[in-house]
C-alpha positions as CSV (number, residue, x, y, z in Angstrom):
1,M,0.0,0.0,0.1
2,D,1.8,3.3,-0.7
3,H,1.0,6.2,0.9
4,S,-1.1,8.3,-0.4
5,T,-3.3,5.2,0.2
6,D,-2.3,5.3,3.7
7,V,-3.5,9.2,4.3
8,E,-6.6,8.1,2.4
9,Q,-7.3,5.4,4.4
10,F,-6.8,7.8,7.9
11,K,-8.7,10.4,6.9
12,K,-11.8,7.8,6.6
13,D,-11.1,6.3,9.8
14,L,-11.2,10.2,11.2
15,K,-14.4,10.2,9.5
16,D,-15.7,7.2,10.6
17,I,-14.7,8.5,14.4
18,A,-16.7,11.9,13.6
19,M,-19.5,10.1,12.4
20,T,-20.1,7.8,15.7
21,T,-19.4,10.9,17.7
22,L,-21.5,13.5,16.6
23,S,-24.6,13.9,18.1
24,S,-28.0,11.9,17.1
25,K,-30.1,14.9,17.1
26,L,-28.3,15.8,13.4
27,L,-29.6,14.8,10.5
28,L,-27.4,12.3,8.6
29,H,-26.6,14.7,5.8
30,D,-25.7,16.9,8.2
31,R,-23.7,14.7,10.0
32,D,-21.3,13.6,6.9
33,H,-20.8,17.7,6.0
34,F,-19.9,18.3,9.9
35,A,-17.6,14.8,10.0
36,E,-15.7,16.4,6.8
37,L,-15.3,19.5,8.6
38,A,-14.1,18.5,11.7
39,V,-11.8,16.3,10.1
40,S,-10.3,18.7,7.7
41,A,-9.7,21.2,10.8
42,V,-8.1,18.7,12.9
43,L,-5.5,17.2,9.6
44,R,-4.8,21.3,9.8
45,L,-3.1,20.8,13.5
46,K,-0.7,18.9,12.1
47,G,-0.7,16.9,15.2
48,S,0.0,19.7,17.3
49,G,-3.4,19.3,19.0
50,N,-3.7,23.1,19.9
51,L,-7.1,23.8,19.8
52,D,-7.0,27.5,20.3
53,Y,-6.1,27.4,16.5
54,I,-9.8,26.0,15.4
55,K,-12.1,28.9,16.0
56,I,-15.7,27.9,15.6
57,I,-17.8,30.8,15.3
58,K,-21.9,31.1,15.0
59,K,-24.2,32.7,12.4
60,A,-27.2,32.6,12.0
61,G,-29.2,32.2,9.0
62,G,-29.0,29.5,6.2
63,T,-29.0,25.7,7.1
64,L,-26.6,23.6,8.9
65,K,-25.6,22.4,6.1
66,D,-24.3,26.0,4.7
67,S,-21.8,25.4,7.5
68,F,-18.3,25.8,6.0
69,L,-15.0,26.0,6.9
70,A,-12.6,29.5,6.1
71,D,-9.1,28.9,6.0
72,G,-7.0,31.6,8.4
73,F,-9.0,33.1,11.4
74,I,-11.5,35.1,11.7
75,L,-12.6,38.0,14.6
76,E,-16.0,39.5,14.7
77,K,-14.7,42.8,15.2
78,S,-15.0,46.0,12.3
79,I,-12.7,48.0,11.4
80,S,-12.4,51.3,12.2
81,T,-13.8,53.9,10.3
82,G,-11.5,55.9,7.9
83,C,-8.9,52.9,7.6
84,P,-7.8,50.6,4.7
85,R,-10.2,47.6,4.5
86,R,-7.6,45.5,3.1
87,K,-4.0,45.1,4.1
88,E,-1.7,42.8,2.3
89,N,1.6,41.1,4.0
90,A,1.0,43.1,7.1
91,R,2.8,43.9,10.2
92,V,0.5,43.3,13.1
93,M,0.6,44.9,16.6
94,V,-1.5,43.2,19.3
95,A,-1.7,45.8,22.6
96,N,-3.4,46.0,25.5
97,T,-3.5,49.5,26.1
98,P,-6.2,52.5,27.2
99,M,-6.3,55.1,24.3
100,D,-9.0,57.5,25.5
101,H,-7.5,60.7,26.3
102,D,-5.4,59.9,28.3
103,K,-6.6,61.6,31.5
104,I,-4.8,62.6,34.3
105,K,-6.7,60.6,37.1
106,I,-6.4,61.8,40.6
107,F,-9.2,60.6,42.6
108,G,-10.8,62.9,44.9
109,S,-9.3,66.2,43.5
110,K,-10.8,68.9,41.9
111,V,-9.5,71.6,39.3
112,R,-11.2,75.1,39.0
113,V,-10.4,77.0,36.2
114,D,-11.5,81.3,35.6
115,S,-11.8,80.9,32.0
116,M,-13.2,78.7,28.9
117,F,-9.4,79.3,27.7
118,K,-8.0,77.4,30.6
119,V,-10.7,74.4,30.1
120,A,-8.8,74.4,25.8
121,E,-5.3,74.3,27.4
122,I,-6.0,71.3,29.7
123,E,-8.1,69.6,26.7
124,E,-5.0,70.5,24.5
125,A,-2.3,69.2,27.2
126,E,-4.3,66.2,27.5
127,K,-4.4,66.0,23.4
128,Q,-0.7,66.1,23.3
129,K,-0.2,63.7,25.6
130,M,-2.2,61.0,23.3
131,R,0.0,62.1,20.2
132,K,2.8,61.3,22.0
133,K,1.6,57.6,22.6
134,V,0.9,57.3,19.7
135,D,3.6,58.6,18.1
136,K,5.2,55.9,20.0
137,I,2.9,53.2,18.4
138,I,3.7,54.4,14.9
139,A,7.6,54.0,16.0
140,H,7.2,50.3,15.6
141,K,5.7,50.8,11.8
142,P,2.4,48.3,12.2
143,D,0.4,48.3,9.6
144,V,-2.5,46.9,11.6
145,F,-3.2,48.0,15.2
146,I,-5.5,45.9,17.4
147,N,-6.1,46.9,20.7
148,R,-8.2,45.2,23.4
149,Q,-9.6,48.2,24.8
150,L,-11.8,50.9,23.0
151,I,-9.5,53.7,21.0
152,Y,-10.9,57.3,20.9
153,N,-12.1,59.0,17.7
154,Y,-8.7,61.6,18.1
155,P,-6.0,58.3,18.8
156,E,-7.8,56.7,15.8
157,Q,-7.8,59.6,13.5
158,L,-4.2,59.9,13.8
159,L,-3.2,56.3,12.8
160,A,-5.4,56.4,10.3
161,E,-4.0,59.4,8.9
162,H,-0.9,56.8,8.7
163,G,-2.4,54.6,6.7
164,I,-2.9,51.9,10.0
165,M,-5.9,49.5,9.7
166,V,-7.2,50.0,13.3
167,I,-9.3,47.5,15.1
168,E,-10.5,48.1,18.8
169,H,-12.2,46.4,21.6
170,A,-11.1,42.4,20.1
171,D,-12.9,40.5,22.8
172,F,-10.1,38.9,25.7
173,D,-10.3,35.5,24.4
174,G,-10.1,36.3,20.2
175,T,-7.4,38.9,21.0
176,E,-4.8,35.5,23.1
177,R,-6.0,33.6,20.7
178,L,-5.0,36.0,17.5
179,A,-2.0,36.7,19.4
180,A,-0.6,33.3,19.3
181,V,-2.0,32.6,15.6
182,L,-0.1,35.9,14.6
183,G,3.1,34.9,16.6
184,A,2.6,38.4,18.6
185,D,3.3,40.0,22.0
186,I,0.1,41.7,23.6
187,L,2.2,45.1,24.3
188,S,1.1,47.0,27.1
189,T,4.2,49.6,26.9
190,F,5.6,51.5,23.0
191,D,9.2,52.4,24.4
192,N,11.7,49.8,23.0
193,P,10.2,49.3,18.8
194,E,13.8,46.9,18.8
195,A,12.2,44.8,21.7
196,A,8.8,44.1,20.6
197,K,7.2,41.4,18.6
198,L,4.9,42.3,15.8
199,G,3.1,39.0,13.8
200,T,2.7,38.4,10.2
201,C,-0.7,38.1,7.7
202,S,-0.6,37.8,4.5
203,V,-4.1,39.2,4.0
204,I,-6.6,41.0,6.3
205,E,-9.6,42.3,4.8
206,E,-13.6,43.0,5.9
207,I,-15.8,40.4,4.6
208,M,-19.3,39.4,5.5
209,I,-21.4,36.4,6.9
210,G,-25.0,36.5,6.2
211,E,-25.5,40.3,7.7
212,D,-22.7,41.2,9.8
213,K,-18.9,41.9,8.7
214,V,-16.1,39.7,10.3
215,I,-12.6,40.5,9.5
216,K,-10.4,37.6,8.0
217,F,-6.7,37.7,8.5
218,S,-5.8,35.0,5.6
219,G,-1.5,33.4,5.7
220,T,-1.0,33.7,9.5
221,A,1.9,32.8,11.3
222,A,0.2,29.4,12.7
223,G,-0.5,28.3,9.3
224,E,-2.9,25.5,11.2
225,A,-5.4,28.4,12.3
226,C,-9.3,27.5,10.5
227,S,-12.3,28.7,11.5
228,I,-15.8,26.9,11.2
229,I,-18.5,29.0,10.5
230,L,-21.8,27.7,11.6
231,R,-24.9,28.9,9.8
232,G,-28.8,27.6,11.4
233,S,-31.8,28.6,11.2
234,G,-32.2,29.6,15.3
235,S,-29.9,29.8,18.2
236,H,-31.0,26.6,19.6
237,I,-29.6,24.6,16.5
238,L,-26.3,26.6,16.7
239,D,-26.0,25.8,19.9
240,E,-26.3,21.8,19.7
241,A,-24.5,22.5,16.8
242,E,-21.4,23.6,18.2
243,R,-21.7,21.4,21.3
244,S,-21.8,18.3,19.2
245,L,-18.3,19.7,16.9
246,H,-16.7,20.7,19.9
247,D,-16.9,17.0,21.5
248,V,-16.3,15.2,17.9
249,I,-12.6,17.9,17.6
250,C,-11.7,16.8,21.1
251,V,-11.9,13.0,20.1
252,L,-10.4,13.1,16.5
253,V,-7.6,15.5,18.3
254,S,-7.0,12.1,20.7
255,A,-7.3,10.0,17.8
256,V,-4.5,11.8,15.5
257,K,-2.3,11.6,18.4
258,N,-3.0,7.5,19.3
259,H,-4.1,6.4,15.3
260,L,-5.4,3.1,17.6
261,V,-9.1,2.3,17.2
262,L,-11.7,0.4,18.3
263,Y,-14.8,-1.1,16.7
264,G,-17.9,1.0,18.0
265,G,-21.5,-0.3,18.6
266,G,-20.6,-1.5,22.2
267,N,-18.2,-4.1,20.5
268,S,-15.2,-3.3,23.0
269,E,-17.6,-3.4,26.2
270,I,-18.9,-6.7,25.7
271,R,-15.6,-8.2,24.9
272,M,-14.4,-6.9,27.7
273,S,-17.3,-8.1,30.0
274,L,-16.9,-11.7,29.1
275,A,-13.2,-11.4,29.5
276,V,-14.0,-10.4,33.0
277,E,-17.1,-13.0,33.5
278,E,-13.9,-15.7,32.3
279,L,-12.0,-14.6,35.1
280,A,-14.5,-14.4,37.7
281,K,-15.2,-18.0,36.8
282,G,-11.9,-18.9,38.1
283,T,-11.5,-16.4,41.1
284,K,-12.5,-18.0,44.6
285,G,-13.9,-16.4,47.3
286,K,-16.0,-12.8,48.2
287,Q,-13.5,-11.6,45.0
288,A,-15.3,-13.7,42.2
289,L,-18.5,-11.7,43.1
290,A,-16.7,-8.7,43.2
291,I,-15.8,-9.3,39.6
292,Q,-18.7,-10.5,38.2
293,S,-20.3,-6.8,38.8
294,Y,-17.6,-5.3,36.8
295,A,-18.5,-7.2,34.2
296,Q,-22.5,-6.7,34.7
297,A,-21.6,-2.9,35.2
298,L,-19.5,-3.0,31.7
299,K,-22.6,-4.3,29.9
300,Q,-24.9,-1.5,31.1
301,L,-23.5,0.8,28.5
302,P,-24.2,-0.8,25.5
303,T,-27.9,-1.0,26.9
304,I,-27.5,2.7,27.4
305,I,-27.0,3.0,23.9
306,A,-30.0,1.0,22.8
307,D,-32.1,2.4,25.6
308,N,-31.1,6.4,24.3
309,A,-31.9,5.1,20.6
310,G,-35.2,3.3,22.0
311,Y,-35.0,-0.4,21.1
312,D,-35.4,-3.2,23.2
313,S,-31.6,-3.2,25.0
314,A,-32.2,-6.6,26.8
315,E,-32.9,-8.2,23.0
316,L,-30.0,-6.6,21.9
317,V,-27.6,-6.3,23.9
318,Q,-28.0,-10.0,24.9
319,N,-28.1,-11.0,20.9
320,L,-24.5,-9.3,20.7
321,R,-22.9,-11.1,23.5
322,S,-23.9,-14.4,21.6
323,E,-22.5,-13.4,18.8
324,I,-19.3,-12.5,20.3
325,Y,-19.4,-15.6,22.0
326,N,-19.5,-17.6,19.2
327,G,-17.0,-16.0,17.2
328,S,-18.2,-12.7,15.5
329,I,-15.9,-10.5,17.0
330,S,-16.7,-7.2,14.9
331,S,-20.0,-7.4,15.6
332,G,-22.2,-4.1,17.6
333,L,-25.3,-3.1,18.0
334,N,-26.6,-1.2,14.5
335,M,-28.6,1.9,15.5
336,F,-30.1,3.0,12.4
337,K,-32.0,-0.7,12.0
338,G,-31.8,-1.6,15.6
339,T,-30.0,-4.7,15.0
340,V,-26.6,-6.6,15.8
341,D,-24.0,-5.5,12.9
342,D,-20.4,-6.2,11.6
343,M,-18.7,-3.1,12.4
344,K,-15.5,-3.6,10.4
345,T,-18.5,-3.5,7.3
346,L,-20.4,-0.5,8.9
347,G,-17.0,1.7,9.5
348,V,-17.9,2.4,12.8
349,T,-14.9,2.8,15.3
350,E,-13.9,4.5,18.2
351,C,-10.9,5.7,19.2
352,L,-8.5,3.9,21.9
353,R,-7.5,6.9,23.7
354,V,-10.9,8.0,24.1
355,K,-12.0,4.8,25.5
356,E,-9.1,4.6,27.6
């Protein structure tokens, strides 16, 4: 078997695991689509297992089938007014600093003036203080400035005049994840431009998803980054889809780290149960009762699977036990038909790491 065949078989195994893990509340064709999305996203991680590089965004509208995988990172913010809407080969500064008028706040103090000219002088002093701060930022020569806090009109205007794209009030998780993806530090002081680490990105642009504007970062320093955009008719459906997708991504990450898989559908539990019962037969004293109880407990997992699907669990589990005992070691529960079937033929598998 050549390498390309091995890769395709591995992808197929991952998809089988994803299909098994995805919630039964999703329709069959939706599960197939979501399995493809999850496998593609996890394979982009190249074994790193860093889930911060996979962002899930929920956007109401359309159907679950309209969900898609976007290359790069998507930030649910908009670019400030007057700034460029697209930047290529950008140097990105990620910061967490106050960008209001930088007032000197002394609690419990009051300032009294005898004319409006004095008020104007105070305002001008504040503006000059902010201008010095902006000049320090500009000295870093960023193409894009992303701040976790608000940016008021005056500093925004100064940055825009220098052709810098400004993105303000980026959410906490979004900023942390974005800094990791871009390979940047989150700066709070700007006195040492030579020591500051700015991020890089091939293309930063504003796009529309549904009726909302978002910012897409393509060609990031961490090439594993991607975003999964979930579409659906309402918040309840989107929440269920997100929960299912998160579950399957976590399972697939474990599967990629440990490629060993087991047959699903209650197969491994029944086989373990039979092995434990065999051990109990050769054990003396009260220990045998504890071992038998454990064997019975293992059989509860396929019983729960059958009960959740609305089938006669007592009959199905006993039939499964009989099939495996008589040599059909790949048998398991087929929940589409309510029968005992061959898990190898159906492609129903589970990750060994998850089962452990």
